[in-house]
N, C-alpha and C positions, 0 to 999 in steps of 0.2 A: 731361434730359427734353424732352418736346415743348414748343416755344415758348420755350425757354431758350437764349439766345445768350451763350456764354462766349468772351471774347477778351481779349488783352492791350491795355491802354491805358496811356499814359504809361510805356512800357517804356524802361528805362535801358540795356538791352543794346546798342541801336544805337550808343551812344557808343564801346563797345569794338570792335564789328565795323567801324565806320567808321574807327577808329584803325588796325585791322589793314589795312583796305583802303588807308588813307593811306600806310602804310609800303610796301605793294606798289606803290602809284602813285609814291611818291618813288623807289623803286628803279628802276622802269621809266623814269621821266623822267631819272633820273641816268644810266642806261645809254644812253639815246638821245642825250642831250646830249653825254656824253663821247664816244660813238661818232662823232657828227657833227663834234666838234672835232678828233678824231684824223684823221678822213677829210679835213678841210679842210687841216690843217697837215702831216700826215705822208703823206696820200694812200696809205694802206695798210690794206686791210680786215682783214688778218691781225692787225695791231696792235689794231684795234678789238675783235676776238674775244678776244684775250688780256686786255685791260682789262675788258671787260664781264663775262667769266666770273669775274673776281675779286670782283665785288659780291655775288652770291648766296652764294658760298662763305664770304665774310667774315661775312655776316649769319647764316648757319647756325651758324658757329663761335661767334658771339656769343650766339645763343640757347642753344646747348649749355652755354656757360659760365654763363649766367644760371640755367639749370636746376641745374647743379652747385653753385651758391652759394645755392640755395634761393629764388631769385626767381621771379616769375610774369610772364605776359604781361598787362600792364595799361597804363593810359594813360601812365604815366611811363616804363616801359621801352620802350614802342613809340615814345614821343617821342624817347627817347635814340637808338634805332636810326635814326629818321628824320634826326636831327641828324648821326649818324655816316656817313650814306651819302656825303655830299660828300667827306669825308676818306678814306673807303674807296677811292673812285675816284681821288683825288689821288695816293695812294701808288703805285698801279700806273701811273698816267699819267706821273709823274716818272721811274719806272724805264724804261718803254718808250721815252720820248722820248730818254733818254740812250743807250739801246741803239741807237736809230736814228742818233744822232749818230756813233757809232762805225762803224755800217754805211756811212754816207756817206763815211767815210775809206777804204773798201775792205776792212775787216776781215771775216773770216768770221763767220757768226752766232754760233758758239760763243765765239769770241774777243771779239766785240762784247758779248755777254751777260755774259761774265766781267768785262770792263773796266767796262761800264756799271753792273753791280751793285756792284762794288768801290768805285766812285766815289760812289755815291748811298746806300749803306747807312747811313753815319753822318749825313749831312744829313737823311735821312728819319727816322732815329731821334730826332734833336734836334727836328725839327718835330713829331713825334708827342708827345714828352714835354712840349713847350711847350704844346700844346693840352690834354693831360691835366692839366697843372698848374692850368689854370683850374677844373677840376671837383674838385680836391682840397678846396677850401673846404667843399664839401657835407658832408664827413666830420667837420667841426668844428661843424656845426649841432647843435642840441639839440631834443629833443621831437619833435613831429609833423613839423616841417620836415625833420628828418634822415630820418625814415621816408619822407618824400615824395620828396626829391631824391636820396638816395643810390642808389636803383634807376636813376634816369635817368643818373647819373654812371657807374654800373657798365655800363649798356648802351652808352654812348658809348665808355668805355674798352675794353671787350671787343671791340667792333667795330673800333676802331682798331688794337688790338694784333693781332687776327686778320689785319687787312689788311696790317700791316707784315710779319708772318711769311709770309703768302701772297705778297706782292710780292717777298720775298727768296728764296722757294723755288719756289712754283708758277709765278709769272710767268716767271722765268728758264728753267725747264725747258720750259714751253710755247713760249717764244720761240725756243728752239733748234730745236724741232720745226717750227714754223710759218714763222718769218721766213726770208727769202731774202737772199742777198748782193745789195747794191745796187751796180750798175755805172753810174757817172756819168761822162760826158765833160765835164770842166770847161771845155774850150775851146768847146763848143757849147751849154753850159747857159745858159739865160736866167734872169735873176733874177725870182723871183715877188714878188707883193705882200707875202708874209710875209717874204721876204728883205730887201726894202726897209725894212719895219718893224723887223726885227731890227738892221739896220745903223744905223737912226736911234736905236734904243734903246742900242746900243753907244756911239754918239757922246755921247749925253746922260749915260750912265753914266761915261764917261771924265772928263767935266767935273765930275760930282758927286764922283767919287773925288779928283780934283785939289783940289777945294774942300771936302774932307770936314768940316773943323772948322767952317766957317761953316754948312754944310748941317746938321750935327748940332745946332748951337746954335739955328738957325731952327726945326728940327723939334721940339726940346724945348720951346721957347717957345710955338710954335703949339699943340702938343699940350696943354701945361699950361693955356693960355688956353681952349681948347675944352672941356677936361674941367671946368675951374672954372665956366665960364659955363653949360655944359650941365647940370651937377649942380644948379645953383641953380634952373634953370627946369624941369627934367625931373621929372615926378611919379614916385612910387614906390608900387607895388602888389605883391601876391603874384602875381597872374595878371591878364592883361588882361580887361576886361569882355566876357563872352560873350553874344551874342544867341542864346538857345536856342530862340526861337520858342514859348515857353511860360512861364507864371509861376504861382506859388502865392500866394494871398491869404488871410491870416488876418483874420477879422472878429471883433471883440469888442463885443457889445452891452453896455449898462449891466449891471453885476453884478446877478445874480438874475433876469435876463430869462428868461421861459419858453421852452422849446425850440421851441414852435410859432411864437412871435414871432421867434425867431432864424432859423427856416427862412424866414419871410417876408422878413427882411432879406437872406438869401442869394439868394433868387429875385429880389428887387428889384435887388440888385447885379449879377447875371448879365444882367438886362435892360438895365441902364445900360451895362454893358460892350459888349453887342451894339450899342446905339445909338451909343456913342462910336466904335467901330471901324468901324461900317458893316455892312450885310448881307453875309453870306458870308465875313466875316473870321475868325470863330471856327470852328475845326474840331471841338472837343470840349470839354465841360466836365464836371467830376467834383467832387462836393462831399460833405462829411460835416458834419453838424450835431450838436453836443453831444458827450458823452463816450461812449467805447466801453462798452457795457453789461457788467456784471460776469458775465453768463451766457456771454459770448463769451471763449474762451481766447486773447485777443489782448493782447500786452504793450503797455502804453500808451507805452513808449519809442519805438515805431515811428510812432505818430501821437498826439502829446501834445495834450490839450485840457483846459482848466481847468474847464469846466462847461457847463451847457446854454445859456449866453449866447454860446458861441463856435462859429464855423463856419470850415471850411477849404475853400477853392475852388481847384481845379486847372483852368487854362484853357490849352488848346492852340490855337495860331493856325494858320491856313492857310499852306501853303508859298507863298513868293513875296510875302508881305506885307511891303512895303518900309518898315519902321519899326523904329527902334532900340528895344530893350527898355526902356532908361532913359527915353526920350522917352514911350513908351507908359505907363509907370508914373506919370510926372508928370501926364499928362493924366487918368489914372484917379483919381489922388489928388484932383485938383481937382473932378472930376465927382462922385465918391462922397461926398466930404466936404461938398459943397454940398447933396446930396440927403439924406444921413444924417449930420448933424453929431454926433449922439450916439454913433455907432458908431466905435470905434477900429480903424484899419487898419494892416496891416503886410505888406509883400511879403517873402516868404521864398524861399530857394533852391529851385528846382523841378527842376533837372537835376543829374546826378551830379557834374559838375565843380564848380559853385558850392557844392553841398552839402558836398563834401569840403573846399573852400577855407575854409568857415566853421568847420571844426574843432569840430563839435558845437553851435555856437551858431545860433540861428534868424536872427540878423542879423550883419552885419560888425562892429558895435560893441555891446558889452555891458559894463556896469560893475556890479560886485557890491559892495554895502555890507553887511558882516557884522559881527556883534558879539554880546555876551552879552545885550543888552537890545534887544528889538524896537522899543521907542519911540525909542531913540537912533538905531537904523538908519534908521527912517522919517524922523525929523526931518532927519538929514543928507542922506538921499536926496532929500527935497523941495527942499532948498537946491541940491543938485547939479543936479536937473532944471531948476530955474530958470536956472542958468548954461548948461546944455547947450542949452536952448531958444533961446539967443541966437546959437548957431552957425548960419550961414545954409545950410550944405550938409548938415545932418542932417535926415532925414525919419523919419516914423513913430515919433517919440520917445514912449515909454510905459513904464509899470512892467511888469515881467514877471509880477507877482503881482496877484491881486485883493485889494486892501487894505481895501476897504469893502464887503464882502459883506453884504447885508441879512439881519438875524436877528430872531428873536423871543425875548426873554429871559423865562424862566419861573422865578420865585422862589416856591418852595413854602413855605407857612407850616406848619411841622411840627406845631405845636400844633393848628391847625384840622384838619389832615389826620388827626392822631391821634384827635381827638374823633369824626371820621367813620369811624374804623376803617381809614384809608388810610395809605399812606406814599409817598415820592417816586417809588418804582418804579411804583406804580399810575398816577401822573400821566404818567410817561414812556411807559408802555405805551399809555395812552389816546391820547396825542398821536401816537405812531408809527402806531397803528392807523388813526387818523382821517386823517392826512396821507399815509399810504402804504398799508399793508395789514397784515393779521395775519401775513403770512408772515415778517416780521422779529421777531415777538413769540412766536407759537405756531405753529411749523411743523406742518403737518397734511397727510397724504398719504392718498389713496384708491387702493387697488389694484384694477384691473379684474380681476374673477374669471375672465374668459375668456382674456385675454392675459397677465395677470400684471404688466402695466405700471403703475407707480405714477404718479399724477398729483397735483400739489400743489393743495390746496384752500385758498383764502384768502378772507377777508371784506374788502370794500372799501366805503367810503362812496360813493354815486353821484357821478359827475362834476358833475352839476348843483348838488350841495350845496356842493362844494369849489371850484368854478371858475365864472367868469362864463360867459355863454352863448357867447362866442367861443372859449372853451377855452384862452385864452392867459394868464390870470392866476389864480394859485392863491390860497388863503386868505392874506390879507396883513394883516388887521386883528386887533388884540388882542381886540376884542369878539367876533369870530366864533369864535376859538379858545377863548374863555372859556365858550362855550356847549356845549362838548363834555362829555357826561355821564361821570361816573366810577363811580357806584354808585346803587342804589335803596335808600332807607330808608323807615321808616314815615312820616316827615315829607315825603317826596318825593325827587326826584333830587338828587344831589350833583354839581354842575358843577365844572369846573376853576377857573372864576372864583371859586368859593366858598372854595377852599383855597390859591389861588396868585395872585400878582400878575404880570400879563403886560404887557410893553411892548416896542415895537420898538427895535431897535438895529443895530449893525453890528460886524463884526470881519473880520480877514483871512480870505479864502476859502481860502488855502493857506499852509503854512509850508514854505519851502525851507531846507534845511540843507546846509552844507558844512563838514566836519570838526566836526560837532556844534554849529555856530554858525548861528543864524538869519540869513537874509540877505534883502535887498531888492535887486532887480536893475533896471537901466534898459537898455532896448534901443533901437537906432536903426539906420536904413539910411543909406546915403551916396549923394549925388547931385551930379554935375557937379564932382567934384574927385577927387584921388587919396587913397589911404589914409594916406600919410605926413602930408599936410596935416591930415587928420582927427585923426590921432594927436596932433599938436602942439596942436591946438585943444582936444582932450579933456583933455590934461595941463594946459593953461592954465586950463580951467574948474575942474578939481579943485583947482588951486592957488588960484583966486579964492575958492572956498568957505571955505578956511581949514582949520585943524587939526581933525580929527574928534574926537568925544568919546572919552574914555578907553575903550580896548578895542575901538573900532570900526576896522575895516580896509577899505581900498579896493583892489579888484582889477579890472584891465582885462582883458576876455576878447574872444572873437570872433577876427577876423583880425589885430588889432593885435599881440598877443604873437608869433605865428609870423612875422609880417613883420619884427619887430625881431630875432628869433632868426636868421632867414635872413641879414639884412644884417650883423649882428654876426659871424656865422660866416664 
């Protein structure tokens, strides 16, 4: 309609389109670089054409094989094709270089192609199999890691196999058609720079072959030393940290906070973010406060929120903002925590790559404590949280559930209620009507006689009666609820306080179950270290807490389990 602007924001499709463009760019760069190298060393544009044509044909064959095996074009298959481009060009380059070596000896193109192909088909096959062997381990992975990396391995494998067959069939045929006989007068030929380099390499190779046993021993010792020292210092992650230029922030005000007050927190946070990053640094902000209303047919799994005290903020940064996402989050944690110490913060994956890497968890680290008794779960989780808080590189450590949600406990005295002609259901209906509306007690509809459209009619107590003037605090005192009327008798009104005892309390705001067992979860983000270091620290913290109560189980979730599966596979 007029005045309505509808457009995509925080669209995830550019990641796929950029990946497709990346493969095309990789192929173009590969073709250009290979062509330049062949021109420099072989000085033959026909050979350049033969090798360059091999790249798109191999990619098309690999895409056809992916389709036949039920795969799709996604980030992982596109990444595999990008990896395989170098090997695709290598197969044809080795073939064409050996053909040129035979042409230099005065052989005809057909004879040179035959001899060159015969000499290289086995070395090229062994080279291809050695590279493919590296990707075989992905087929031994389990769970989500297998689903993630098997498509990448298939893309690399199909591209290399297609390249091998093309370099054994297409390249020889095209070479016979295009290449010309080389007539070289060795008496007048001057040595080129490449000839000098090749002669030097032959001299060094002769020495290395003559001293092959010492060379092999030195190689093995040096390789073992480098691998040992590097693995001790090198961090381990599933994927490198991605600077997406955007982030998602989940804010949790104290349990029971009114949605209007939560909105004020969200607006204050956006203002602080703008101040911290500077004017013009934020491109777009998008937020949602509270839960998705039951009238909207939106599944909460797509945007989970615990209650009115929670807000989710999406912040997109201007292009060219020269700051790492992790450094940005550290600055915002300090600024927001200082301004709103009562609000719990947690940065969550905002882009499709990091979201997939979290495997369904809102944070890289999640620990679930489950058991038959909620009290035992919480007691052990509190001890574990104390130990996890000692780990210096964990951030945003908090419970996944609202464990102390404020409540009003109403205990009805059945004897007093019976003397007044009431029962507990009457008290319940009066409370619901007063704090919400009659729609949840007595649904009532009025049909418009002209249009036939039915409208819901409900009775509500005025806002000024139930809330303070700022509209942010609902009825919170037992005294106020005790004054709600139940019925009218000859002796006057019967109030809730006359037949019930009302006192404030607390209880878990939600119950999460896994395999019918109630659980308490702890979530945390990671900063300034690798995931493997975090995994060891978390295991040590669990060990320090000690043996859990009978029936209580501890499960580590997030990115740690798939990382272990990938490395064990």
